[in-house]
N, C-alpha and C positions, 0 to 999 in steps of 0.2 A: 903969461908965463908959459914957457915951453918945457915939456917933459920928453925925455928920450928913454925909450925902452931898450935895454940891452939884451937882445935875443940872439943866441948863436946856435947853429946846428953843427954838431961834431960827429963825424963819421965814427961809428963804434969800432973799437978794436977789442982784442981779448981782455984788456984791462977794464973795459966797460960792460963786459958780458953779464955779470951778475947784476949790475945796476940796471941794465936793460930789462932783465927778467923781473927784477923787483918793481920797476916802474909799471911794467905790463900787469904784473900780479896786483898791484895796488889799484890799477884802473878797472880790472875785470873781476877780481875775487868775489865781491859781494854778489854780483849778478850771477856768476857761474855757480857759486856755492848755493844760492837759493834755488836755482833752476835744476842743476844736475848734481850738485855736490862737488866740492873741490878735491881733485886727486892730484896731489903734489907731483908724484912721479910722472903721471901722464902729461901734466903741463910743462914739466921740465923737458920731457922728450919732445913735445911740440915746439918748445922754444929752441931746442937744439936743431931741429929740422929747419925751422924758420931762419935761424942764425946762419946755417950753412948755405941756405938758398940765397939769401942776401941780407947782409947786416943792416940794421937800421941806423938812423942818425939819432943822437940824443939831443933833445931840445933843452937848452939852458936859458934861464931867465936870470940875468945878473949873477951868473956863476952858480945858480941853483938848478939842479936837474928837475925838469917838470914834465917831461914826456918823451915819447919816441915817435918817429915818423919813418916810413919806408917809401922810397921812390923807386918805382919799377918802370924802366924805359922799354917800350915795345914798339919799334918802328917809329911811327909818327905820333905816338901818344905816350903819356906818362901817367901812371897810376900812383896816387898818393894814398897810403893807408897807415 
């Protein structure tokens, strides 16, 4: 039996900005809260700078958003974060 996974990368636009933030927050909140304490305003500001620098792609699995990825091209290399 063959299974196909429907994974899509969608370049984020303004309509996906809050979703991008919420995905990132869901991924990092527990770690940051335990280590430093979560400061909502600080993390919103960080996300805004990150967003202006280069918007991420939203990863969708069967039309469900599951993550973000950022591709930074620099000469002969590409950084994935």
